[in-house]
Structure formats: structure tokens, C-alpha cells
N, C-alpha and C positions, 0 to 999 in steps of 0.2 A: 914282816914278810920274810919268808924263807929264802935262803941263798939261791936255790934252784929257780924259784919264782922270779927273783931279781935277774937271773941270767936270761930267762925267757922274755921278760919285759925288755931287757936291754937289747936282745937280738931282734925282737919285733919292732922296737922303736927305731932301729937302724934299717930294717927292711920289713915293712908290714905285709908284704906279699910273699914272705918266705913260706915254703910249703911245710906242712907238719912233719914230713919225712926229714927235710933238712934241719928243721928246728929240733927235732928229736936227736938227730945225729950230733948237732953242735951242743945240745944240752946234756947229752949222755943219758937219755931216757928212751923208753919205747914210744912209738907213735901214739898209741892209745893213752899213755900216761901224759904226754905233752898235750894232746887234745883235751883231756879232762882238766888239766891245769889251766890251759888257755881259757876254756869255757868258764871255769871258776873265777879266774881273774877278771873276765868280762862281767860276770854276774855280780862280783863284789865291787865293781866300779873302778878297779885298778886300771884296766884297759877300757878306755871310754869310746874308742872308735878307731877307724883306719881312714887315712886320707891320701889323695894323690897330690903331691906338691908340684906346682906348675911354675915355669919360668915366667915371671911377670913381664919381661920384655917381649917374649914370644907371643903372649896372649894380649898384648897391647896396653899394658899398664906399667910403663917404664918409670914413672915418677912415684917415688915413695916419700912420704913426709910424716913427721910427728907433729900433732897439733895439741898443744896444751890448752885446756879450757878452764875458765874461771867464771862462775856465775856473777852477774851484776849485782844480784841480791843474795847475799850469803844466807839469809833467813828463809829463802824459798825452799820448797821441798826438794830433796836430793833424788830427782827422778831423771837425771840427764841420760843415763844409758837407755832408759825406756823411750825417751823422746827421740833418740838418735838411731835406734836399732834398725829402722827401715832403710837407712843409708848404706847401701851395699858397698860403697867405696871404703867404708870403715872396716878394716881388717881386725883390729883389736881395740878394746877399751879398757884402760887400766885406771883404777882408783889409786890416787897417790897422795902422799903427805907432802906438804910444802905450800907454796903460794897458789898453785893451781889445784883444782879438784880432780881432774882427770887428764890423762894423756891418751890420745887416739893415734893409732898407726893407720895411715890411709894409703891407698894406691889408686892412682888415676892415670889417664892417658897423656895429660899435658898440663902446662902451667895454667892455661885457661880453665881446664877442668878442675884444677885445684882451687882456683879462685871461686868458681861456681860452688864447689863443695863447701868451702869456708863460709860463703854467704848462706848456704842452706843450714849449716851448723849454727851459725850465729842467730839466724831467724828462728829455727825450731827450738833451740835450747836457751835463748836469751842469755848468751855468754860472750865474754871477750875471748879472743883466741891469740895464741902466739905460735907461730909455725916454724919448724925447722925442716928444711928440705934435705933429703939424703943424697949425697953426691955419688957414693959407691957403697957396696955392701961386701965386706970381706967374708962373712958367713952369717947364716941364720938358720933357724929350724934345726938346731943341733940336738941330737938325742941326749937325754939326761944321763949324767954319770951315776950309776947305781952301784 
């Protein structure tokens, strides 16, 4: 990727709502050149979307946890992400190396909601779980260093 494209991606990853005018000013290009580059970066799949980041506490999801899951039957098909994709409380699903097969990042309203979610995960995926509750978050959703 060209250096100017890296600069554009870096700027947009910090502020996805930046206007093309401001993006052009900070990138040192014309507005039309920036617009063309952004569209190309989107078409090529470098930029995959734009999101609004919400404060989990404000929207009623103050409890964050990481749930490690391990299938009871290691020879079973590896379709755990498909089995769990309908559970909206799962924010991220990571395939990992180690004792567990996946680590899930979940957000829920309360300890009772977490307990209910864990039961759903165990039932739907036929797995054992190990849960780590997050006490505080110093930072997350940091833009990549390009």
C-alpha cells in the first residue's frame, strides 16, 4: 500500500466521519483525489466499513467478559462460530491456539445475564467454558499503527 493510502486509512480509522475536505487537507491532496483513493480503498477491501462506537455502560451493557470455550468432543466438526452467531451478546469470536478452541468477547447487562448467556453457549455448542470478567478497560478499539 502506498504511503498516502496509509495516511488516509490512518486518518479515517481515527475519525470515520471526517469530511473529504478535511481528509484532503490533512493528506495533502485535492478533494477529488482523496475521494477517488477512498473509493478505491473501499473497493479493494482495505476499508471494510464505518461504525459508531458506543459506550457500553450508557447503552446498558456494563459487564464485559471473555469466555474461553473448549469442545467436549475434539473430533466434532469445528462449527462453533456458526452455532453461536445468533447470540447478539457475543461481540467477537477468536479462534486461538492453546487449550481452548475459541475465545469470545461478550457484553451483557448483569451477572445474571452472563450466567444465562453461558448456559446458552454451553447448550448450543456442546462446550466447556472458562470465563474471565473484565473489571475495567483502560483502552480498546484503538486504531492500527500504519
